[in-house]
C-alpha positions as CSV (number, residue, x, y, z in Angstrom):
1,M,-232.1,-59.7,-77.4
2,K,-233.3,-56.4,-76.0
3,I,-230.4,-54.1,-75.8
4,L,-230.4,-50.8,-74.4
5,V,-227.3,-48.3,-75.5
6,I,-226.3,-45.3,-73.2
7,G,-225.2,-42.0,-74.8
8,S,-226.4,-39.3,-77.5
9,G,-223.4,-38.5,-79.8
10,G,-222.1,-39.9,-83.2
11,R,-220.4,-42.9,-81.5
12,E,-223.6,-44.4,-80.2
13,H,-225.6,-43.7,-83.5
14,A,-222.8,-45.5,-85.0
15,L,-223.6,-48.2,-82.3
16,V,-227.0,-48.4,-82.6
17,W,-226.7,-48.6,-86.5
18,K,-224.5,-51.3,-86.2
19,L,-226.3,-53.7,-83.6
20,A,-229.9,-52.9,-85.1
21,Q,-228.4,-55.0,-88.2
22,S,-227.7,-57.8,-85.8
23,P,-230.5,-60.8,-86.3
24,H,-230.0,-61.3,-82.6
25,A,-231.7,-57.6,-82.0
26,T,-235.4,-57.7,-80.9
27,Q,-235.8,-54.6,-79.4
28,M,-233.7,-51.6,-78.8
29,W,-233.8,-48.2,-76.8
30,C,-231.0,-45.6,-76.7
31,A,-230.6,-43.3,-73.5
32,P,-231.1,-40.3,-74.4
33,G,-230.3,-40.7,-78.2
34,N,-230.4,-38.1,-80.9
35,A,-233.0,-37.4,-83.9
36,G,-230.7,-39.5,-86.1
37,I,-230.7,-42.6,-83.4
38,A,-234.8,-42.3,-83.5
39,Q,-234.8,-43.1,-87.4
40,E,-233.1,-46.2,-87.0
41,R,-235.1,-49.6,-87.6
42,L,-233.9,-53.3,-86.6
43,A,-233.3,-55.5,-89.5
44,K,-234.9,-58.6,-88.0
45,N,-238.6,-56.7,-87.3
46,S,-238.1,-53.4,-88.4
47,A,-238.9,-51.9,-85.3
48,L,-237.8,-48.3,-84.5
49,V,-235.2,-47.9,-82.1
50,E,-236.6,-46.0,-79.2
51,C,-235.1,-43.0,-77.6
52,V,-235.7,-42.7,-73.8
53,N,-235.4,-39.0,-72.3
54,L,-232.9,-40.5,-69.3
55,G,-229.1,-38.5,-69.1
56,A,-226.2,-41.0,-69.7
57,E,-225.1,-40.3,-66.1
58,D,-228.4,-40.6,-64.5
59,L,-227.4,-43.9,-63.2
60,P,-230.3,-44.8,-60.8
61,K,-233.0,-44.0,-63.6
62,L,-231.1,-45.9,-66.3
63,L,-230.9,-48.9,-63.6
64,V,-234.9,-48.9,-62.9
65,F,-235.3,-48.6,-66.8
66,A,-233.1,-51.4,-67.6
67,Q,-234.7,-53.7,-64.9
68,E,-238.4,-52.6,-66.0
69,K,-237.7,-53.4,-69.6
70,K,-235.6,-56.5,-68.6
71,A,-232.7,-55.8,-71.2
72,D,-230.6,-58.6,-72.1
73,L,-227.5,-56.5,-72.8
74,I,-226.7,-52.9,-71.8
75,V,-224.3,-51.0,-74.0
76,V,-222.0,-48.1,-72.7
77,G,-220.8,-45.2,-75.3
78,P,-219.5,-42.3,-73.3
79,D,-216.5,-42.1,-70.6
80,N,-218.5,-40.2,-67.9
81,P,-221.1,-43.4,-66.9
82,L,-218.0,-45.8,-67.2
83,A,-216.1,-43.4,-64.7
84,L,-219.0,-43.0,-62.3
85,G,-219.5,-46.9,-62.1
86,I,-222.4,-47.9,-64.1
87,V,-220.8,-51.3,-64.9
88,D,-220.5,-52.2,-61.2
89,L,-224.1,-50.8,-60.4
90,F,-225.6,-53.0,-63.1
91,Q,-223.7,-55.9,-62.6
92,K,-224.4,-55.8,-59.0
93,N,-227.9,-55.8,-60.1
94,G,-227.9,-58.7,-62.2
95,L,-227.7,-57.2,-65.7
96,R,-225.5,-58.0,-68.4
97,I,-223.8,-54.6,-69.4
98,W,-220.7,-54.1,-71.7
99,G,-217.9,-51.8,-70.6
100,P,-215.1,-51.7,-68.2
101,N,-215.9,-51.2,-64.6
102,Q,-214.8,-48.4,-62.7
103,K,-211.6,-50.0,-61.6
104,A,-210.6,-50.5,-65.3
105,A,-212.1,-47.0,-66.2
106,Q,-209.6,-45.5,-64.4
107,F,-207.4,-45.9,-67.8
108,E,-209.3,-42.7,-69.0
109,S,-210.7,-41.2,-66.1
110,S,-207.1,-40.7,-64.3
111,K,-204.1,-40.0,-66.6
112,V,-202.2,-40.0,-63.3
113,F,-203.0,-43.7,-62.9
114,S,-202.7,-44.2,-66.4
115,Q,-199.1,-42.7,-66.8
116,N,-198.0,-44.7,-63.6
117,F,-199.0,-47.8,-64.8
118,M,-197.4,-47.4,-68.1
119,E,-194.1,-46.6,-66.5
120,K,-194.4,-49.8,-64.2
121,Y,-195.3,-52.3,-66.6
122,G,-192.8,-51.0,-69.3
123,I,-195.7,-49.7,-71.9
124,P,-193.3,-47.5,-74.2
125,T,-194.8,-43.8,-73.4
126,A,-193.4,-40.3,-73.4
127,R,-191.1,-39.1,-70.7
128,A,-193.3,-37.6,-67.9
129,G,-194.3,-36.4,-64.6
130,T,-197.5,-35.7,-62.4
131,F,-198.0,-33.1,-60.3
132,S,-200.5,-31.0,-57.8
133,D,-198.1,-28.4,-56.8
134,A,-197.7,-25.8,-59.7
135,A,-193.7,-24.6,-58.7
136,L,-192.6,-28.4,-58.9
137,A,-194.9,-28.9,-62.0
138,K,-193.0,-25.6,-63.8
139,K,-189.7,-27.1,-62.6
140,F,-190.4,-30.2,-64.5
141,A,-191.6,-28.2,-67.7
142,A,-188.2,-26.2,-67.3
143,S,-186.6,-29.6,-67.9
144,L,-188.1,-30.0,-71.2
145,D,-187.6,-26.8,-72.2
146,G,-191.3,-25.8,-72.0
147,K,-192.2,-28.1,-75.1
148,C,-194.8,-30.4,-73.4
149,A,-198.3,-31.6,-73.0
150,V,-199.7,-30.2,-70.4
151,K,-202.8,-32.6,-69.3
152,A,-205.7,-32.3,-66.4
153,D,-205.9,-35.7,-64.6
154,G,-209.7,-36.4,-65.4
155,L,-212.2,-36.4,-67.9
156,A,-212.3,-33.0,-69.2
157,L,-214.7,-33.7,-72.8
158,G,-211.3,-34.2,-74.6
159,K,-210.4,-30.5,-74.3
160,G,-207.9,-31.1,-71.0
161,V,-204.7,-31.5,-72.8
162,L,-202.8,-28.3,-73.6
163,I,-199.8,-28.3,-76.4
164,C,-196.9,-26.1,-75.2
165,A,-194.2,-24.9,-77.4
166,S,-192.0,-22.7,-74.7
167,M,-191.8,-22.2,-71.1
168,A,-194.1,-19.1,-71.6
169,E,-196.7,-21.4,-72.6
170,A,-196.4,-24.0,-70.3
171,N,-196.2,-22.1,-67.4
172,K,-199.6,-20.5,-68.6
173,A,-201.2,-24.0,-69.3
174,I,-199.9,-25.1,-65.3
175,D,-201.6,-21.8,-64.0
176,E,-204.6,-22.2,-66.1
177,I,-205.1,-26.0,-64.9
178,L,-203.7,-26.2,-61.5
179,V,-204.3,-22.7,-60.4
180,G,-207.3,-21.3,-62.3
181,R,-208.8,-24.8,-61.9
182,A,-209.8,-24.4,-66.1
183,F,-211.1,-27.8,-65.9
184,G,-212.6,-27.7,-62.3
185,V,-211.6,-31.1,-60.1
186,A,-210.4,-32.7,-63.2
187,G,-207.3,-30.3,-62.9
188,A,-206.7,-31.0,-59.5
189,N,-203.6,-33.3,-60.4
190,I,-201.7,-32.6,-63.8
191,V,-199.5,-35.3,-66.1
192,I,-196.6,-33.3,-67.9
193,Q,-195.4,-35.3,-70.8
194,E,-192.4,-34.5,-73.2
195,F,-193.5,-33.4,-76.2
196,L,-193.4,-36.3,-79.0
197,E,-192.9,-35.7,-82.7
198,G,-194.6,-38.1,-85.2
199,M,-197.6,-38.9,-86.8
200,E,-200.3,-39.7,-84.4
201,I,-202.7,-42.8,-85.0
202,S,-205.6,-44.1,-83.0
203,L,-205.3,-48.0,-81.9
204,H,-208.3,-49.7,-80.6
205,A,-208.3,-53.3,-79.1
206,L,-211.7,-55.2,-77.8
207,C,-210.8,-56.8,-74.5
208,D,-212.4,-59.5,-72.3
209,G,-210.3,-59.5,-69.2
210,K,-207.8,-62.0,-70.8
211,T,-208.0,-61.6,-74.7
212,A,-207.3,-58.4,-76.6
213,K,-208.4,-58.4,-80.1
214,L,-206.7,-55.4,-82.3
215,F,-208.6,-53.4,-84.8
216,P,-207.3,-51.7,-88.1
217,T,-205.5,-48.3,-87.5
218,S,-207.3,-45.3,-87.9
219,Q,-206.1,-41.2,-87.5
220,D,-208.5,-38.8,-85.9
221,H,-208.1,-35.1,-86.5
222,K,-208.3,-33.4,-83.4
223,R,-207.5,-29.8,-84.1
224,A,-210.8,-27.5,-85.1
225,L,-208.9,-26.2,-88.2
226,D,-207.2,-27.3,-91.3
227,G,-203.6,-28.0,-91.1
228,D,-203.9,-29.1,-87.6
229,R,-204.2,-25.6,-86.5
230,G,-207.0,-24.0,-84.0
231,L,-208.1,-25.2,-80.8
232,N,-208.5,-29.1,-79.5
233,T,-211.8,-30.9,-80.1
234,G,-213.2,-34.2,-79.5
235,G,-212.6,-35.0,-83.1
236,M,-213.2,-33.2,-86.4
237,G,-213.2,-36.4,-88.8
238,T,-211.4,-39.7,-89.2
239,Y,-210.3,-42.4,-91.3
240,S,-209.4,-46.1,-91.8
241,P,-207.1,-47.6,-92.3
242,T,-203.8,-45.4,-91.9
243,P,-201.1,-46.4,-94.2
244,F,-198.6,-45.4,-91.6
245,L,-198.2,-49.2,-90.2
246,T,-197.7,-52.0,-92.1
247,E,-199.7,-55.4,-90.7
248,T,-196.7,-56.5,-89.3
249,Q,-195.8,-53.2,-87.5
250,L,-199.4,-53.2,-86.4
251,A,-199.0,-56.6,-84.8
252,E,-195.9,-55.8,-83.3
253,T,-197.1,-52.5,-81.9
254,G,-200.2,-54.0,-80.5
255,R,-198.1,-56.6,-78.7
256,K,-195.8,-54.0,-77.2
257,I,-198.7,-52.4,-75.6
258,L,-201.4,-55.2,-75.0
259,E,-198.9,-57.6,-73.7
260,P,-197.8,-55.7,-70.8
261,F,-201.4,-54.1,-70.6
262,T,-202.7,-57.6,-70.3
263,R,-200.0,-59.0,-67.4
264,G,-200.6,-55.5,-65.5
265,C,-203.9,-55.8,-65.1
266,A,-203.7,-59.1,-63.7
267,V,-201.2,-58.3,-61.3
268,E,-203.3,-55.2,-60.2
269,G,-206.4,-57.4,-60.1
270,I,-208.4,-55.0,-63.0
271,D,-210.9,-56.7,-65.0
272,F,-211.0,-55.0,-68.3
273,H,-213.7,-55.9,-70.3
274,G,-214.7,-53.6,-73.2
275,I,-212.7,-51.4,-75.5
276,L,-209.0,-50.2,-74.8
277,Y,-208.0,-47.3,-77.1
278,P,-204.8,-45.9,-76.8
279,G,-203.6,-42.9,-78.8
280,I,-200.4,-43.7,-80.7
281,M,-197.5,-41.3,-81.4
282,L,-195.1,-43.0,-84.1
283,T,-191.6,-41.7,-83.1
284,K,-188.2,-42.3,-84.7
285,S,-187.7,-44.1,-81.8
286,G,-190.7,-46.2,-82.0
287,P,-194.6,-46.1,-81.1
288,K,-195.4,-44.9,-78.0
289,V,-198.6,-44.5,-76.0
290,L,-200.0,-40.7,-75.7
291,E,-203.1,-42.0,-73.4
292,F,-205.4,-44.6,-73.0
293,N,-209.0,-44.3,-73.2
294,A,-211.7,-47.1,-72.1
295,R,-214.6,-46.7,-74.7
296,F,-214.6,-46.3,-78.5
297,G,-213.5,-43.5,-80.0
298,D,-215.9,-40.5,-81.2
299,P,-215.4,-40.2,-84.3
300,E,-213.4,-43.5,-85.0
301,T,-216.4,-45.5,-84.4
302,Q,-218.3,-43.8,-87.3
303,V,-215.1,-45.2,-89.6
304,Y,-214.5,-48.6,-87.9
305,L,-218.1,-50.2,-87.7
306,P,-218.8,-49.7,-91.6
307,R,-215.7,-52.0,-92.4
308,L,-216.7,-54.4,-89.7
309,E,-218.2,-57.5,-91.0
310,N,-218.7,-59.4,-87.5
311,D,-222.1,-59.1,-86.0
312,L,-221.5,-56.3,-83.1
313,V,-224.0,-58.3,-80.9
314,E,-222.1,-61.3,-80.8
315,L,-218.5,-59.5,-80.4
316,L,-219.9,-57.3,-77.3
317,D,-221.6,-60.5,-76.0
318,A,-218.1,-62.6,-76.3
319,S,-216.3,-59.3,-74.7
320,V,-218.6,-59.7,-71.6
321,S,-218.7,-63.6,-71.3
322,E,-215.0,-63.7,-71.7
323,S,-214.9,-65.9,-75.1
324,L,-213.4,-63.6,-77.3
325,A,-210.3,-65.9,-77.8
326,K,-212.7,-68.0,-80.2
327,V,-213.9,-65.0,-82.2
328,E,-212.0,-63.9,-85.3
329,L,-212.5,-60.0,-86.2
330,K,-213.2,-59.5,-89.7
331,W,-212.8,-56.2,-91.8
332,S,-213.8,-55.2,-95.3
333,P,-210.6,-54.1,-97.4
334,M,-212.6,-51.1,-98.3
335,S,-211.3,-47.4,-96.9
336,S,-213.7,-45.2,-95.0
337,V,-213.7,-41.5,-94.1
338,C,-215.9,-39.7,-91.8
339,V,-215.9,-35.7,-92.1
340,V,-217.4,-33.8,-88.8
341,M,-219.9,-31.0,-89.2
342,A,-219.8,-28.6,-86.6
343,S,-221.6,-25.7,-85.2
344,G,-220.0,-22.5,-85.8
345,G,-217.9,-21.4,-82.8
346,Y,-217.3,-25.2,-81.9
347,P,-215.2,-26.0,-79.6
348,G,-215.9,-22.6,-77.9
349,S,-219.5,-21.4,-77.5
350,Y,-222.0,-22.1,-80.2
351,P,-225.6,-21.7,-81.2
352,K,-228.0,-24.4,-81.4
353,G,-231.2,-25.2,-82.8
354,K,-230.5,-24.1,-86.1
355,V,-232.4,-25.9,-88.9
356,I,-230.5,-29.0,-91.0
357,T,-231.6,-29.6,-94.5
358,G,-230.3,-32.2,-97.0
359,L,-230.3,-35.1,-94.9
360,Y,-232.6,-36.8,-96.9
361,E,-231.1,-36.2,-99.9
362,A,-227.7,-37.5,-98.5
363,A,-229.5,-40.6,-97.3
364,K,-230.2,-41.6,-100.6
365,L,-226.5,-41.9,-101.6
366,P,-224.7,-45.8,-101.5
367,N,-222.1,-46.7,-99.4
368,T,-222.2,-43.4,-96.9
369,K,-224.0,-42.9,-93.7
370,V,-224.8,-39.6,-91.8
371,F,-224.2,-40.3,-88.3
372,H,-225.9,-37.5,-85.8
373,A,-223.8,-36.7,-82.7
374,G,-225.7,-33.4,-81.9
375,T,-229.5,-33.0,-83.2
376,A,-232.8,-32.7,-81.9
377,K,-236.2,-32.9,-83.4
378,S,-238.1,-29.7,-83.6
379,G,-241.6,-30.1,-84.9
380,N,-240.8,-31.9,-88.5
381,E,-237.4,-30.6,-88.6
382,I,-234.2,-31.8,-87.5
383,V,-232.0,-28.9,-85.8
384,T,-228.5,-28.6,-84.2
385,N,-227.9,-29.5,-80.7
386,G,-224.5,-30.0,-79.9
387,G,-220.6,-28.8,-80.8
388,R,-220.2,-31.7,-83.1
389,V,-223.5,-31.8,-85.3
390,L,-223.0,-34.5,-88.1
391,G,-220.3,-37.4,-88.7
392,V,-220.7,-37.5,-92.6
393,T,-219.3,-41.2,-93.3
394,A,-218.3,-42.9,-96.6
395,W,-216.6,-46.0,-97.5
396,A,-215.2,-47.0,-100.8
397,K,-212.7,-49.3,-102.6
398,D,-209.7,-47.1,-101.7
399,L,-209.2,-43.6,-99.4
400,K,-209.2,-40.9,-102.0
401,S,-212.6,-42.3,-103.3
402,A,-214.0,-42.5,-99.9
403,Q,-212.8,-39.0,-99.2
404,A,-214.1,-37.7,-102.4
405,V,-217.7,-39.2,-101.7
406,A,-217.8,-38.1,-98.1
407,Y,-217.2,-34.5,-99.2
408,A,-219.5,-34.9,-101.9
409,V,-222.4,-35.8,-99.1
410,V,-221.1,-33.1,-96.9
411,E,-221.9,-30.2,-99.9
412,K,-225.4,-32.0,-99.7
413,I,-226.1,-30.6,-95.8
414,H,-226.8,-27.1,-94.7
415,F,-227.2,-25.4,-91.8
416,D,-226.4,-22.0,-90.5
417,G,-222.9,-21.7,-89.5
418,A,-221.7,-25.2,-90.4
419,H,-218.0,-25.6,-89.7
420,F,-215.8,-28.5,-91.0
421,R,-212.3,-29.3,-92.1
422,R,-211.4,-29.9,-95.8
423,D,-208.6,-32.1,-95.1
424,I,-209.8,-35.2,-93.5
425,A,-207.3,-38.0,-94.6
426,A,-205.0,-35.7,-96.2
427,K,-202.1,-36.8,-94.2
428,A,-202.5,-40.3,-95.8
429,L,-202.8,-39.1,-99.2
């Protein structure tokens, strides 16, 4: 099977790494990929994965490439191409592509759509309002005493959510997004949600339009600094599983979200194939959905895939062909931890082109994998090329051991200005 993976981050490296282990994979490309992806080899024939210099949002060129290479399966990593309708375009041209179509991708590309859907179909969520008018938005924020989350409607690279603890902060956030257009057209509308207190976790479910298969829990660390301080990022690290839900509670939580979700999709004519990834707050009054994503989380993918015992090619194929009901997901009992090494300054502005050393030494350690997120090749060296540079992942019999190994690997890797959190998985321990 010839496979094309679209994207260039840590999530895509993890997807390529896992897909390459399948005996079904005979040739693989990644567009545009990164320096780590370019080093992966297929288990079946040792062929290198080929990185193709095509942007993840350049849909016409990606289509031509997939047609010319006769790709049997196209796997979409990031949210933007999904929101742009890559699945619809490829399907119209007779290609097998994994991911939600444009209508289904609205669960992530529009927080207003998502919030309205949850309220309509009884999915547990925060009290909220949707606004395009700043005065009305401020009035609603006042009804919450300013304790709220102000969210840009559209995609904003994981940075479009401002958490407010007072009216002054809420008014500033509303002005920043709606009036100052800090996130451009993504902030033409906003959702204001009451501030929910509790433990936040990530859930994932693989869907095929009819059936949804729930993953174990994971927990992302979104703030840039230890102790959940600093700015929101796309994620500074993650671990799986979390100790905050028992197997029974996880199944019940999944049922409360996925049953109304599936029912609502049927009513609305939404054909959801791909990953549904709800962010969940475990509140005193039960689990509530903060928001939906319509693709694998990054860096959650980097802790899920080392634990997944199924053949990923077969799973994605079942998701495309509506045959997930026949499949049982199998997970290793091991715990996994991913620590993100980021460029100094991230999530603000940061330099690129810093030489990374220690990757060769790190690669020798068992039960570890360094996933590349923002890297590039410069001559014979690998250099930084993004905000999140590497996802250093380890798995072991328990969480404490996995955490210790992940940080031991981090200590082997160096680049100028490297920044990482030192408390990944601490909440569980």
